[in-house]
C-alpha positions, 0 to 999 in steps of 0.5 A: 456479990455486991458488985453483981447486985449493984450491976443488977440494980443498975440494970434494973434502974436502966430497965425501969427508966427504959420501961418508964420511957417505953410505957410513956411512949406506948401511952403517947402512941395509944393516945395518938391512935385514940385521937386518930380513931376519934377523928375518923369516927367524927369524919364518918359521922359527918359523912353520914350526915352529909350523905343523909342530907344529899339523899334527902335533897335528891329524894325531894328533887326526884319527887319534884321531877315526878310531879312535873313529869306527871303534869306533863303527861296529863297535859299531853293526854288532855291534848291528845283527847282534845285532838281526837275529839276535834278530828272526830267532830271534823269527820262527822261534819264532813260526813254530814256535808257529804250526806247532804250533797248526796240527798236529793234536793226538795226543789228543782235543780234547774230554773225555767225562765219564761220569755215575754211575748216580745222576746219570743221569736215566732218559729224559733228552733228552740221552741217546744213543740205544741200539740198541733205540731205533734199532730202534723205529719212529717211532710208538713213539719218538713215544709214548715221547716223549709219555710222558716229556713227560707225566711232566715237564710238569704239566697246568695247572688252569684253571677258566675264571676268570682271576685278574687281581687279584693 
């Protein structure tokens, strides 16, 4: 029995030493896992901080872009209003000009220039008929016309020969 007890003790010592080794290995593994978990948690926290900073930066960028977009939109709106106003004024001006052209003018649209006595040609064709001439008969007017034409037009002297050699 002693041998069995000895064997049992030896086995228990081996078991105890193995148990102690296993326990130590388990402790080391547990420590490694805890270190790894701690590192992962730190990385997670770091990523969350970075993400929060990135989100904040993007939010600021979006806000700046929105302000810029609104300013550009306001500028376009002002330009459009100014252009519409200019076109409206241009149309109104053209309409006024057209109305002024269509209005009858207050004065004569022609000018009568009176000739002096030296410029007047007696019995000229463009002379206005006086009351005396209007009271004359057709025959008298025709005779007067023939007399004036006879003064102005010189009769041709043709001897019956044609001078073609010239």
